C-alpha positions as CSV (number, residue, x, y, z in Angstrom):
1,M,220.4,86.6,205.5
2,K,221.0,82.8,205.2
3,P,222.5,81.1,208.2
4,N,226.0,79.5,207.7
5,I,225.0,76.0,208.8
6,G,227.8,74.0,210.5
7,A,230.5,76.7,210.5
8,G,230.5,77.0,214.3
9,D,230.0,73.3,215.1
10,K,233.6,73.1,216.5
11,G,233.0,76.1,218.9
12,T,234.4,78.9,216.8
13,T,232.9,82.0,215.2
14,A,234.3,84.5,212.7
15,L,234.9,88.1,213.6
16,L,233.9,90.7,211.0
17,F,236.7,91.2,208.5
18,G,238.9,88.9,210.5
19,R,239.9,85.6,212.0
20,R,237.9,82.8,213.7
21,V,237.9,82.8,217.5
22,S,236.4,80.7,220.2
23,K,232.7,81.3,220.9
24,A,233.7,81.7,224.5
25,S,236.2,84.5,223.9
26,P,235.4,88.0,225.1
27,Q,234.3,89.5,221.7
28,P,231.6,87.0,221.0
29,E,230.5,87.2,224.7
30,A,230.2,91.0,224.3
31,Y,228.4,91.1,221.0
32,G,226.3,88.2,222.0
33,T,225.1,90.2,225.0
34,V,224.3,93.1,222.6
35,D,222.3,90.6,220.6
36,E,220.5,89.5,223.8
37,L,219.8,93.2,224.5
38,N,218.3,93.7,221.1
39,S,216.0,90.7,221.5
40,T,215.0,91.9,225.0
41,L,214.2,95.3,223.6
42,G,212.1,93.7,221.0
43,L,210.0,92.0,223.7
44,A,209.8,95.3,225.7
45,K,208.7,97.2,222.5
46,S,205.9,94.7,222.0
47,L,204.7,95.2,225.6
48,C,204.9,99.0,225.6
49,R,201.6,100.9,225.6
50,Q,203.1,104.2,224.5
51,E,203.9,104.7,220.9
52,Y,206.6,107.2,222.1
53,S,208.3,104.3,224.0
54,R,208.2,102.0,221.0
55,G,209.8,104.6,218.8
56,I,212.7,105.2,221.1
57,I,213.3,101.5,221.5
58,D,213.1,101.0,217.7
59,D,215.8,103.6,217.2
60,I,218.1,102.0,219.8
61,Q,217.6,98.6,218.2
62,K,218.6,99.9,214.8
63,D,221.8,101.4,216.3
64,L,222.7,98.2,218.2
65,G,223.8,96.6,214.9
66,I,226.5,99.2,214.6
67,V,227.5,98.6,218.2
68,A,227.8,94.8,217.6
69,A,229.8,95.4,214.4
70,E,232.3,97.5,216.3
71,I,232.6,94.8,219.0
72,A,233.0,92.0,216.4
73,T,235.8,93.7,214.6
74,E,239.5,93.5,215.5
75,P,241.0,97.0,216.2
76,E,243.4,96.8,213.3
77,R,240.4,96.3,211.0
78,H,238.4,99.2,212.4
79,E,238.9,101.4,209.4
80,E,236.9,98.9,207.3
81,L,233.9,99.6,209.5
82,G,234.1,103.2,208.5
83,K,233.7,102.3,204.8
84,H,230.3,100.8,205.7
85,G,229.3,103.6,208.1
86,W,229.4,101.2,211.1
87,I,231.1,103.4,213.6
88,V,229.5,104.4,217.0
89,S,229.7,108.2,216.7
90,D,229.5,111.1,219.1
91,E,226.2,112.0,217.4
92,M,224.7,108.6,218.3
93,V,225.6,109.3,222.0
94,K,224.3,112.9,221.8
95,K,221.0,111.6,220.3
96,L,220.5,109.4,223.4
97,E,221.2,112.4,225.6
98,G,218.5,114.3,223.8
99,S,216.1,111.4,224.4
100,I,216.9,111.4,228.1
101,E,216.2,115.1,228.4
102,D,212.9,114.7,226.4
103,I,211.7,111.9,228.6
104,E,212.6,113.9,231.7
105,H,210.3,116.7,230.4
106,K,207.5,114.3,230.1
107,V,207.7,112.5,233.5
108,T,209.2,113.2,236.9
109,M,212.0,110.8,237.8
110,P,211.7,109.1,241.1
111,N,214.0,110.1,244.0
112,K,214.0,106.7,245.5
113,F,214.8,103.1,244.5
114,I,212.3,101.6,242.2
115,I,210.8,98.2,242.2
116,P,210.3,97.0,238.6
117,G,207.0,95.6,237.5
118,A,204.4,98.4,237.5
119,T,203.4,97.5,233.9
120,P,204.5,94.8,231.6
121,G,206.2,97.3,229.3
122,A,208.1,99.0,232.0
123,A,209.2,95.7,233.6
124,A,210.5,94.5,230.2
125,I,212.4,97.8,229.7
126,D,214.0,97.3,233.2
127,V,215.1,93.8,232.2
128,A,216.7,95.3,229.0
129,R,218.4,97.9,231.2
130,A,220.0,95.1,233.3
131,V,221.1,93.4,230.1
132,V,222.7,96.6,228.7
133,R,224.6,97.0,231.9
134,R,226.1,93.5,231.4
135,A,226.9,94.4,227.8
136,E,228.6,97.6,229.0
137,R,230.8,95.6,231.5
138,R,231.8,93.2,228.6
139,V,232.7,96.2,226.4
140,V,234.8,97.8,229.2
141,S,236.7,94.5,229.5
142,L,237.4,94.6,225.8
143,M,238.6,98.2,226.1
144,E,240.9,97.3,229.0
145,T,242.6,94.6,226.9
146,G,242.9,96.8,223.8
147,D,240.4,94.7,221.8
148,L,238.1,97.7,221.4
149,R,239.4,101.2,221.0
150,N,236.3,103.4,220.3
151,Q,235.3,104.8,223.6
152,N,231.9,105.8,222.1
153,V,230.8,102.2,222.3
154,A,230.9,102.2,226.1
155,A,229.4,105.7,226.3
156,Y,226.6,104.7,223.9
157,L,225.7,101.7,226.1
158,N,225.9,103.8,229.2
159,R,223.4,106.3,227.7
160,V,221.2,103.4,226.6
161,S,220.9,102.3,230.2
162,D,220.0,105.9,231.2
163,V,217.4,106.1,228.5
164,L,215.9,102.8,229.4
165,F,215.6,103.8,233.1
166,A,213.8,107.0,232.2
167,L,211.7,105.3,229.5
168,A,210.5,102.6,232.0
169,R,209.4,105.4,234.4
170,F,207.6,107.1,231.5
171,E,205.9,103.8,230.5
172,E,204.7,103.1,234.0
173,A,203.6,106.7,234.6
174,E,200.3,106.0,232.8
175,T,199.3,103.6,235.6
176,M,200.2,106.2,238.2
177,G,198.2,108.9,236.5
178,G,201.2,110.7,235.0
179,V,201.0,110.4,231.2
């Protein structure tokens, strides 16, 4: 995809299928945070020792494009997303729930506060978890103002946070003799 050089020099950006808005407005802030999450997950994936962890992260990264598309679309243009298959669905949320259950079968979750940093991969996943929590807060703000109506977007991000917590524990279990 070729960059659109100069289009945003005056501080605006285009929403999908819609108008130009300030780069400081809530929608670019939210989908920009999702973009940051995707990049942070890429770093985490490169640091993970477990192929299993890399696979789950890769699946989440692929879905984040759909999440960003929803956020970058005005509610009245939402039906156009469906034509492209860019809707955060119940199935996407349920898939993450299945991942959480699968990870919990592989490693015992701690019953105390954790201090990130046992392994580079686990630490990077924990950073991504903090970023997804910020993205989730931005999405909730959009929902409260009516700028985002699909509640699955917030549910998906909430499950991503849960998956990342569990996945970081899985990734660090190797150093603790667990995996």
